[in-house]
C-alpha positions, -999 to 999 in steps of 0.1 A, spaced: -496 205 -712 -508 201 -677 -483 204 -649 -473 175 -627 -496 177 -596 -494 153 -570 -531 153 -564 -538 150 -601 -526 114 -607 -525 100 -570 -544 70 -581 -525 63 -613 -505 33 -612 -474 29 -636 -476 1 -660 -447 -21 -671 -463 -37 -703 -447 -36 -735 -453 -45 -771 -456 -85 -775 -464 -92 -739 -490 -116 -731 -518 -102 -708 -550 -114 -691 -580 -89 -700 -607 -81 -673 -642 -78 -688 -666 -58 -666 -700 -72 -654 -718 -49 -678 -704 -68 -707 -712 -102 -695 -747 -112 -708 -769 -141 -708 -778 -169 -685 -751 -180 -660 -732 -147 -661 -721 -149 -625 -703 -181 -634 -685 -167 -664 -647 -160 -660 -637 -123 -653 -607 -124 -670 -600 -138 -705 -567 -144 -725 -538 -146 -727 -540 -118 -755 -507 -104 -772 -501 -65 -770 -499 -53 -806 -493 -16 -800 -492 12 -772 -509 43 -771 -495 69 -746 -485 57 -712 -517 33 -704 -537 22 -733 -527 -6 -753 -542 -25 -783 -546 -62 -780 -548 -89 -806 -584 -101 -795 -602 -125 -816 -632 -112 -837 -660 -132 -818 -655 -112 -788 -671 -80 -803 -649 -57 -782 -629 -27 -788 -594 -37 -794 -579 -8 -772 -578 -13 -736 -569 8 -706 -538 -7 -686 -560 -10 -654 -579 -38 -671 -546 -58 -678 -529 -80 -658 -496 -97 -668 -499 -133 -680 -476 -157 -660 -471 -193 -675 -474 -221 -652 -444 -232 -635 -445 -271 -645 -446 -274 -685 -465 -303 -699 -430 -318 -710 -417 -315 -675 -449 -336 -661 -430 -366 -656 -432 -393 -627 -411 -380 -598 -383 -403 -590 -380 -398 -553 -400 -378 -525 -397 -339 -530 -410 -307 -520 -424 -290 -551 -435 -257 -537 -436 -238 -501 -463 -213 -490 -461 -190 -459 -494 -176 -449 -494 -149 -421 -523 -155 -396 -530 -139 -361 -514 -168 -345 -481 -167 -365 -471 -176 -399 -485 -210 -413 -462 -229 -434 -474 -252 -461 -456 -276 -484 -465 -291 -516 -451 -327 -515 -447 -350 -544 -444 -388 -539 -420 -409 -558 -437 -426 -589 -464 -398 -589 -469 -369 -612 -462 -333 -599 -496 -320 -607 -510 -346 -582 -488 -333 -554 -507 -326 -521 -503 -298 -497 -493 -307 -459 -489 -282 -432 -457 -285 -411 -469 -307 -386 -483 -331 -411 -452 -331 -431 -431 -339 -400 -452 -370 -393 -456 -382 -428 -420 -375 -438 -397 -378 -407 -366 -384 -429 -372 -349 -446 -375 -327 -415 -349 -302 -408 
């Protein structure tokens, strides 16, 4: 067995996947065939991990039509995160509310964006507002 050399595994990234997890699988450009291959998605899934081989190889439960080998290296996997809003929770909002807040760093300082849902509207139809727009549209909600 090879000793742990710090230069040997410097690009290796530890993975935290385990059996039963749902993962997205990345497919390389060489596997995409046919017309419009640039428009095809790069990640497919989610697929369930069936078995783990070693530290970074996993067997996925792939459908047979994909015609791929079932064991995939961890570098081609990404953890599947379910959407924040479930279909059952997608009911009309009772009042104005901030659904999500996003801060983007820029050269001129942080840009704060708010995703605001209006009363009687579905949460999936909420719009993004920057801080200034939010203060003019919703003065009663400004801090």
